C-alpha positions in Angstrom: 89.5 77.6 51.2 86.0 78.0 49.7 83.6 78.2 52.7 80.9 76.5 50.6 83.1 73.4 49.9 84.1 70.7 52.3 87.5 70.9 53.8 90.3 68.7 52.4 90.0 66.4 55.5 86.3 65.8 54.7 87.2 64.9 51.1 89.9 62.5 52.3 87.7 60.4 54.5 84.3 60.6 52.7 82.9 63.2 55.1 84.2 61.7 58.3 86.4 63.7 60.7 89.1 61.6 62.3 89.7 62.4 65.9 92.3 60.5 67.9 91.2 59.3 71.4 92.9 57.6 74.2 91.3 56.6 77.5 92.8 55.4 80.8 90.5 53.3 82.9 90.2 51.2 86.1 89.7 47.9 84.3 88.5 46.4 81.0 84.7 46.4 81.4 83.2 49.7 80.1 79.9 49.2 81.9 81.5 48.3 85.3 85.0 49.8 85.5 85.7 53.5 85.9 86.7 55.9 83.1 89.5 57.9 84.6 91.1 60.0 81.8 90.2 60.9 78.3 92.2 62.8 75.7 91.1 63.7 72.2 93.4 65.1 69.5 91.9 66.9 66.6 93.6 66.9 63.2 93.9 69.2 60.3 94.8 68.7 56.6 96.3 71.2 54.3 95.2 71.8 50.7 97.8 69.4 49.4 96.4 66.5 51.5 98.9 66.4 54.3 97.8 66.0 57.9 99.1 67.2 61.3 97.9 67.5 64.9 95.6 70.5 65.6 94.5 70.6 69.2 94.6 68.4 72.3 91.7 68.3 74.7 91.9 66.3 77.9 90.2 65.9 81.2 90.5 63.7 84.3 87.2 61.9 85.1 85.6 61.1 88.5 84.7 57.4 88.9 81.0 57.1 88.5 78.9 56.0 91.4 79.4 52.3 92.1 82.3 52.0 89.6 84.7 49.2 90.0 88.4 50.1 90.6 90.7 47.3 89.7 93.9 47.8 91.7 96.0 46.1 89.0 94.8 48.6 86.4 95.5 51.5 88.8 99.0 50.2 89.5 99.6 49.9 85.7 98.5 53.5 85.0 99.8 55.0 88.2 96.5 56.9 88.6 95.1 57.7 92.1 91.4 58.3 91.3 90.8 60.2 94.5 93.9 62.5 94.4 92.3 66.0 94.7 95.1 67.5 92.4 93.6 65.6 89.5 90.8 68.2 89.4 88.6 65.4 88.0 85.1 66.2 86.7 81.9 64.1 86.6 81.5 62.0 83.5 78.8 64.3 81.9 80.9 67.4 82.4 84.0 65.7 81.2 82.5 64.3 78.1 80.9 67.6 77.2 84.3 69.3 77.5 85.7 66.7 75.0 82.7 66.6 72.7 82.2 70.3 72.2 85.3 71.2 70.2 84.8 68.0 68.1 81.3 69.0 67.2 82.6 72.5 66.3 85.2 71.0 64.0 82.8 68.7 62.4 80.6 71.7 61.5 83.6 73.9 60.4 84.9 71.2 58.0 81.5 70.2 56.7 82.0 66.6 57.8 79.0 64.4 58.6 80.4 63.2 61.9 83.6 62.3 63.8 85.2 58.9 63.6 87.4 57.7 66.5 91.0 56.9 65.7 92.8 54.8 68.3 95.3 52.1 68.9 92.9 49.1 69.3 90.1 51.7 69.3 87.2 49.3 70.1 88.4 49.6 73.7 88.3 53.4 73.7 85.1 53.7 71.9 83.3 51.3 74.2 84.3 53.3 77.3 83.3 56.6 75.6 79.9 55.1 74.6 79.3 53.6 78.1 80.1 56.9 79.8 77.9 58.9 77.4 75.0 56.5 78.1 75.4 56.9 81.8 75.5 60.6 81.4 72.5 60.6 79.2 74.3 62.4 76.4 72.3 62.1 73.2 74.6 63.8 70.8 77.7 61.6 70.8 79.7 63.1 67.9 81.5 59.7 67.1 80.3 57.1 64.7 78.8 54.4 66.9 80.8 51.5 65.7 83.2 52.4 62.9 86.8 53.3 63.8 90.3 53.7 62.4 92.8 51.4 64.0 96.5 52.5 64.2 97.5 49.0 65.3 96.2 47.6 61.9 97.6 50.6 60.0 100.9 50.4 61.8 101.2 46.7 60.9 100.5 47.5 57.3 102.8 50.5 57.0 105.7 49.6 59.3 105.3 45.9 60.3 104.6 46.9 63.9 101.4 46.6 65.8 102.6 47.7 69.3 102.2 51.5 69.7 105.7 52.3 70.9 107.3 50.2 68.2 105.1 51.6 65.4 105.7 55.1 66.5 109.5 54.6 66.6 109.4 52.8 63.2 107.7 55.9 61.8 110.6 58.0 63.0 108.7 59.6 65.9 110.3 60.0 69.4 108.8 57.7 72.1 109.3 58.2 75.9 108.4 55.2 78.0 108.3 57.4 81.1 105.4 59.4 79.7 103.5 56.5 78.2 100.1 55.3 79.7 98.8 58.8 80.2 95.8 59.7 78.0 97.4 62.9 76.6 100.8 61.3 75.7 99.3 58.2 74.1 96.7 60.1 72.2 99.3 62.6 70.8 101.7 59.8 69.8 98.8 57.9 68.2 97.9 61.0 66.3 101.4 61.5 65.1 101.5 57.9 63.9 98.2 58.2 62.1 99.3 61.4 60.4 102.6 59.8 59.4 100.8 56.9 57.7 98.2 59.1 56.0 101.0 61.4 54.7 103.1 58.5 53.5 100.1 57.2 51.5 99.6 60.7 50.2 103.1 60.7 48.8 102.5 57.3 47.2 99.0 57.8 45.9 99.0 61.5 45.0 95.8 63.4 44.7 93.8 60.2 43.9 93.4 59.7 47.6 91.0 62.7 47.8 87.4 61.8 47.2 85.3 63.9 44.7 83.6 66.8 46.4 80.1 65.5 45.7 80.8 62.4 47.8 81.5 64.4 50.9 77.9 65.7 51.1 76.6 62.2 51.6 75.3 61.4 55.1 77.9 59.3 57.1 77.0 55.6 57.2 74.8 54.6 60.1 73.8 51.2 61.3 71.3 50.8 58.5 73.9 51.4 55.7 76.6 49.3 57.3 78.8 52.1 58.5 81.8 53.0 56.3 
């Protein structure tokens, strides 16, 4: 690949780098409830426009000072926030561990910034943004409000909006016993996203790759209306 040209993944998404994220939390309120786990899966695209998983980055997170811990949420995920074997890290350290490889890939692919991919991703993005604000992290690599939603895409491609059903409809193995951990859900969501993108590549051909000159445009911000 020419080092002076954007990578195929930048061409495919107009300069945005899709990164699949899943969080596990102690409730539904990102400002009040604790962030407990976060996993991010980076993706790669070959010269023919087909995507696959690249790397998985994950970390257990310490509840922030004064965080609410809803017992119903803990029972659902099976997480004990104070189990020492979690090796949990404070929010700032945890987020830096997740953000660093994403920033590196944004630079390597000549993308303008990352865009969060998730299953109902507004939930995940809200917790990431709230934690970044508490940790006073100024360089959040993700677009602040635009996302790619595999619930919507799964409904379009396979007629299924529930993650487990969409994954299985795509021909991908699903294990109920491993679900509701950030790593497992993020990796299956990444597989689903790649399957949908690759299916569209087969249908649309090379027309799904944007012209190179469009990839150098600055990613949409709040003033330009995002994507």
